C-alpha positions in Angstrom: -2.4 -10.8 -145.7 -2.9 -13.1 -149.0 -0.6 -12.3 -151.7 -2.7 -10.8 -154.7 -4.6 -12.8 -157.4 -4.2 -12.4 -161.2 -6.9 -9.7 -162.0 -8.0 -11.3 -165.2 -8.3 -14.7 -163.7 -10.2 -13.2 -160.3 -12.6 -11.1 -163.0 -14.1 -14.3 -164.6 -16.9 -16.3 -163.4 -16.6 -19.7 -161.5 -16.7 -22.8 -163.7 -20.5 -23.0 -164.4 -20.9 -26.7 -164.1 -19.2 -26.8 -160.9 -21.2 -24.0 -159.5 -24.4 -25.8 -160.5 -22.9 -29.0 -158.8 -22.8 -26.9 -155.5 -26.6 -26.5 -155.8 -27.4 -30.2 -155.0 -24.7 -30.3 -152.2 -26.1 -31.9 -149.0 -29.7 -32.3 -150.8 -31.6 -35.9 -150.7 -34.0 -36.8 -153.3 -36.8 -38.8 -153.2 -36.4 -42.4 -154.6 -39.4 -42.0 -156.5 -38.5 -38.7 -157.8 -34.5 -38.8 -158.1 -32.7 -36.0 -159.6 -32.7 -35.8 -163.3 -29.2 -34.0 -164.3 -29.2 -32.3 -167.6 -26.5 -29.6 -166.6 -23.5 -31.2 -168.2 -23.0 -32.2 -171.9 -21.0 -34.9 -171.5 -21.6 -38.8 -171.8 -21.9 -40.5 -168.5 -21.5 -44.0 -169.8 -17.8 -45.6 -170.6 -16.7 -46.2 -174.2 -17.7 -49.3 -175.7 -16.2 -52.6 -174.6 -14.2 -53.2 -177.7 -12.6 -49.7 -177.2 -12.1 -50.4 -173.7 -10.3 -53.5 -174.4 -8.1 -51.6 -176.9 -7.1 -49.3 -174.1 -6.3 -51.9 -172.1 -3.9 -53.8 -174.5 -2.2 -50.3 -175.0 -1.7 -49.8 -171.4 -0.2 -53.5 -171.1 1.7 -53.9 -174.2 2.9 -50.6 -175.3 5.6 -49.1 -173.0 6.1 -46.2 -175.1 2.4 -45.0 -174.3 3.4 -44.4 -170.8 6.1 -41.7 -171.7 6.0 -38.4 -173.2 5.0 -38.4 -176.9 5.1 -35.8 -179.6 3.9 -32.6 -178.4 1.4 -32.2 -181.6 0.3 -35.5 -181.0 0.9 -39.0 -182.4 1.7 -39.0 -186.3 -0.7 -42.0 -186.9 -3.7 -40.1 -185.0 -3.0 -36.9 -187.2 -2.8 -38.9 -190.2 -6.1 -40.7 -189.6 -7.9 -37.5 -188.5 -6.6 -35.7 -191.8 -8.3 -38.6 -193.8 -11.5 -38.5 -191.8 -11.8 -34.8 -192.2 -11.2 -34.9 -195.9 -13.5 -37.7 -196.5 -16.4 -36.1 -194.3 -16.0 -32.7 -195.8 -14.8 -33.5 -199.3 -11.9 -31.3 -198.8 -8.1 -31.6 -198.5 -6.5 -31.7 -195.0 -3.2 -33.3 -194.4 -1.5 -34.4 -191.0 0.7 -31.4 -191.2 -2.4 -29.3 -190.8 -3.4 -31.1 -187.3 -2.5 -30.8 -183.7 -4.0 -33.3 -181.0 -4.7 -31.4 -178.1 -6.0 -32.3 -174.3 -9.3 -31.7 -175.2 -11.2 -29.4 -177.4 -11.2 -26.7 -174.8 -7.1 -26.7 -174.9 -7.4 -26.4 -178.6 -9.4 -23.3 -178.2 -7.1 -22.0 -175.9 -4.0 -22.7 -178.0 -5.9 -21.1 -181.0 -6.5 -17.8 -179.0 -3.0 -17.8 -177.8 -1.5 -17.7 -181.2 -4.0 -15.0 -182.3 -4.4 -12.3 -179.6 -3.1 -10.9 -176.7 -3.9 -8.4 -173.8 -6.4 -5.8 -175.1 -7.0 -7.6 -178.3 -10.6 -8.5 -179.2 -12.7 -11.8 -180.2 -16.3 -11.7 -181.5 -18.5 -14.4 -179.9 -22.0 -14.8 -180.8 -24.3 -15.3 -177.8 -25.6 -17.2 -176.2 -21.8 -18.2 -175.8 -20.2 -21.3 -174.7 -19.1 -20.2 -171.0 -15.4 -21.7 -171.3 -14.6 -19.8 -174.4 -15.8 -16.5 -172.6 -13.5 -17.5 -169.5 -10.5 -18.2 -171.5 -10.6 -14.6 -173.1 -11.2 -13.0 -169.8 -8.2 -14.9 -168.3 -6.0 -13.8 -171.2 -6.9 -10.2 -171.0 -8.6 -10.2 -174.4 -12.2 -8.8 -174.9 -15.2 -11.0 -175.5 -17.2 -8.8 -177.9 -20.6 -10.3 -177.8 -22.5 -10.8 -181.1 -26.2 -10.8 -180.5 -28.3 -13.4 -182.5 -32.0 -13.1 -183.4 -35.0 -15.2 -182.6 -33.4 -18.2 -184.7 -30.2 -17.8 -182.6 -28.2 -17.8 -185.8 -25.5 -14.7 -186.1 -25.6 -12.7 -188.8 -22.1 -11.7 -190.5 -23.4 -8.5 -191.3 -23.9 -7.7 -187.7 -20.4 -9.1 -187.1 -18.7 -6.8 -189.7 -20.1 -3.8 -187.8 -18.3 -5.0 -184.5 -14.7 -5.5 -186.1 -12.3 -2.9 -184.9 -8.5 -2.7 -185.2 -8.1 -5.1 -182.3 -10.4 -7.7 -183.7 -8.4 -10.9 -184.1 -11.0 -13.6 -184.8 -14.8 -14.7 -185.0 -15.7 -17.9 -183.0 -18.6 -20.1 -184.3 -19.8 -23.3 -182.7 -21.7 -25.5 -184.8 -24.0 -27.5 -183.8 -24.1 -25.2 -181.0 -23.4 -25.2 -177.4 -25.7 -24.1 -175.6 -28.7 -23.7 -178.1 -28.4 -26.8 -180.3 -28.6 -24.7 -183.4 -27.0 -25.9 -186.6 -25.9 -23.0 -188.8 -26.4 -23.6 -192.7 -23.2 -24.0 -195.0 -24.1 -20.6 -196.5 -24.1 -18.7 -193.1 -20.8 -20.3 -192.3 -19.3 -19.5 -195.5 -20.3 -15.9 -195.3 -18.5 -15.8 -191.9 -15.3 -17.1 -193.7 -15.5 -14.5 -196.6 -16.0 -11.9 -194.1 -13.0 -13.1 -191.8 -10.8 -13.6 -194.8 -11.7 -9.7 -196.2 -11.1 -8.4 -192.7 -8.1 -10.2 -192.1 -8.8 -12.0 -189.0 -9.5 -15.7 -188.2 -12.6 -17.8 -188.4 -12.5 -20.5 -185.4 -15.2 -22.8 -185.7 -15.8 -25.4 -183.1 -17.4 -28.5 -184.0 -17.3 -30.4 -180.9 -20.8 -31.9 -181.9 -20.2 -32.3 -185.6 -20.8 -36.2 -185.3 -24.5 -35.6 -184.0 -25.4 -33.1 -186.8 -28.8 -33.8 -188.3 -27.7 -33.5 -191.9 -26.0 -36.7 -193.3 -24.0 -34.7 -195.6 -20.9 -32.3 -195.0 -21.9 -29.4 -192.6 -20.2 -27.0 -194.4 -17.7 -26.7 -197.4 -15.0 -24.8 -195.8 -12.1 -27.5 -196.5 -13.2 -27.8 -200.1 -11.4 -24.1 -200.6 -7.8 -24.7 -201.3 -6.7 -21.7 -199.3 -9.0 -22.6 -196.3 -6.0 -22.4 -193.9 -5.4 -18.7 -194.5 -8.5 -17.9 -192.4 -10.1 -20.9 -190.9 -8.9 -22.6 -187.5 -11.1 -25.9 -186.9 -11.5 -27.4 -183.3 -12.7 -30.9 -182.8 -13.2 -33.3 -179.8 -13.3 -36.9 -179.5 -14.7 -37.0 -176.0 -18.4 -36.8 -177.1 -18.0 -39.1 -180.2 -16.4 -41.9 -178.5 -17.0 -41.4 -174.7 -13.5 -40.5 -174.1 -14.1 -37.4 -171.7 -11.8 -38.2 -169.2 -8.9 -39.0 -171.4 -9.0 -35.4 -172.7 -8.3 -35.7 -176.7 -9.4 -33.0 -178.9 -7.8 -31.5 -182.2 -6.7 -28.1 -183.8 -6.7 -27.9 -187.6 -4.8 -25.1 -189.1 -1.9 -23.9 -191.3 1.4 -25.6 -190.7 3.0 -22.0 -189.7 0.3 -21.7 -186.9 1.0 -25.1 -185.8 4.5 -24.0 -185.1 3.0 -21.4 -182.7 0.6 -24.2 -181.4 3.4 -26.2 -180.5 5.1 -23.6 -178.3 1.9 -23.1 -176.2 1.3 -27.2 -176.0 4.8 -27.8 -174.9 4.4 -25.3 -171.9 1.1 -26.3 -170.8 1.0 -30.2 -171.0 4.1 -31.3 -173.2 2.1 -33.6 -175.0 -1.5 -35.1 -175.0 -2.2 -38.4 -172.8 -0.8 -41.2 -175.3 -3.6 -43.9 -174.1 -6.4 -41.6 -174.9 -4.9 -40.7 -178.0 -4.4 -44.5 -179.0 -8.3 -45.0 -178.2 -9.2 -42.3 -180.6 -7.1 -43.7 -183.4 -8.8 -47.0 -182.9 -12.3 -45.1 -182.6 -11.4 -43.7 -186.0 -10.4 -46.9 -187.5 -13.0 -49.0 -186.2 -16.4 -47.2 -185.0 -18.0 -45.9 -187.8 -21.1 -47.9 -187.5 -21.2 -47.6 -183.7 -21.1 -43.8 -183.8 -23.8 -43.9 -186.6 -25.9 -45.6 -184.2 -25.1 -43.2 -181.3 -26.0 -40.4 -183.7 -29.4 -41.6 -184.2 -30.1 -42.1 -180.6 -29.0 -38.3 -180.1 -31.3 -37.4 -183.0 -34.3 -39.4 -181.4 -34.0 -37.8 -178.3 -34.0 -34.2 -179.8 -37.1 -35.2 -181.7 -38.6 -36.5 -178.5 -37.8 -33.1 -176.9 -39.5 -31.1 -179.8 -42.3 -33.7 -180.3 -43.2 -33.5 -176.4 -43.2 -29.7 -176.0 -46.8 -29.0 -176.9 -48.0 -28.7 -173.0 -45.0 -26.5 -172.0 -45.7 -24.5 -175.0 -49.1 -23.9 -174.0 -47.8 -22.9 -170.6 -45.7 -20.2 -172.2 -42.3 -22.0 -172.4 -40.6 -21.5 -176.0 -38.2 -23.9 -177.4 -35.7 -21.8 -179.1 -33.2 -24.4 -180.1 -32.9 -28.2 -180.3 -30.0 -30.1 -181.6 -26.9 -32.2 -180.9 -26.9 -32.6 -177.1 -29.3 -29.6 -176.3 -32.5 -27.9 -175.9 -32.7 -24.2 -175.4 -35.7 -22.9 -173.5 -37.3 -19.6 -173.0 -39.1 -19.9 -169.7 -42.4 -17.8 -169.0 -41.6 -16.7 -165.3 -41.2 -13.3 -163.8 -37.7 -14.3 -162.3 -34.3 -14.4 -163.5 -33.1 -17.9 -164.8 -30.2 -18.3 -162.2 -33.1 -18.3 -159.4 -35.1 -20.5 -161.8 -32.4 -23.1 -162.0 -31.9 -23.2 -158.3 -35.5 -23.5 -157.5 -36.1 -26.2 -160.1 -33.7 -28.4 -158.1 -35.7 -28.1 -155.0 -39.1 -28.1 -156.6 -38.7 -30.5 -159.7 -35.3 -32.2 -158.7 -34.0 -31.0 -162.2 -30.5 -29.4 -162.5 -30.2 -27.5 -165.5 -28.0 -24.4 -166.4 -29.2 -21.0 -166.5 -29.2 -18.6 -169.7 -27.2 -16.2 -167.4 -24.3 -18.6 -167.7 -24.2 -18.1 -171.3 -24.9 -14.4 -171.6 -23.1 -11.0 -170.8 -23.7 -9.8 -167.3 -27.0 -8.4 -167.0 -28.4 -9.1 -170.2 -32.3 -9.8 -170.4 -32.5 -12.4 -172.7 -29.9 -14.8 -170.3 -32.5 -14.2 -167.5 -35.3 -15.7 -169.6 -33.4 -18.7 -170.9 -32.4 -22.0 -169.6 -30.2 -25.0 -171.2 -31.1 -28.7 -171.1 -28.3 -31.1 -172.0 -30.5 -34.2 -172.7 -28.0 -36.5 -174.4 -27.9 -38.7 -171.2 -31.7 -39.2 -170.8 -33.5 -41.2 -173.0 -37.1 -40.6 -174.4 -38.7 -41.7 -171.1 -36.4 -39.3 -169.3 -37.1 -36.4 -171.8 -40.9 -37.0 -171.1 -40.4 -36.8 -167.4 -38.3 -33.6 -167.5 -41.0 -31.8 -169.5 -43.7 -33.1 -167.1 -41.6 -32.1 -164.0 -41.4 -28.6 -165.8 -44.9 -28.2 -166.6 -45.4 -28.7 -162.6 -43.2 -26.1 -161.6 -44.6 -22.7 -160.0 -42.5 -19.7 -158.8 
């Protein structure tokens, strides 16, 4: 007899991207109609050559880069990111507010570990980012879904009605994964005010901040001198600098909370990987222009998705959200989206994630929605995805 599993871990769902990859195992696609993979929101190209050279130089010439480093990250990277955030948001953030983590997912896990325990509650707007839900499940923390309206923007008043004595945080992701929707500064400020008034945390995950459509600050949270009494900010270098395999993220919060974060990180990874941290530091110092060009590419792809959607719209598809790496679609067919996603593999050679992976079990809206992560396909590829979708029939 097998020894028992942790029931919290066993109760959560399999990793969605890995689950989707199993749908294509053993399948062969025609050379003239290859598989288009729009399932994962991660760059598939390596970092720019100059950064790769910097990584090689570190690996060859910095002996300490192969050793354990500080648990909260390289001091130089923490300072550089503090300057970057202060400049970008027009606020005041110091190195003492920043922990470098092994990816942004770990930053979320660390933040939650300092806030909540079994039986507590965290509010997640839906559609939610599935790894957030999975970590709450694994931790024995109740994920309280906050339904969003037709614009996919959460409502602070609706969130207020969900807060109980067990609520520890509200989580916002903007630009949003999976929908691509960007939350207005006024909405974000209202959630900050709500969280402060109710004595809970506002966790704001800005993994895709560098692909925001607006050129100015996406919010003014850091302009508030007391921001750290309520706000926990999460960031990722993976998408911005194509460092996904190096696993470099960040958590920004009060120094007192970082003392608790340090306990978590020391136990889980001891320290973030040093070579990736040096790469992120080099990127912050040298790649502003390159990153600006990357942002323009992503904005052009989002525009192509919107501009080419007319034929799909005539067939009953709806473009619910489009921004950053994502288009979030409402499909017109009388079948749940998980069945649709599998059928798209066989009939259209498209691998996309169904809305059921971003919604509570049995939620009607999830069964009619589909996420398309278009960051790795150019405008021609986006047009091909749209063409193939128009040819689908259940």
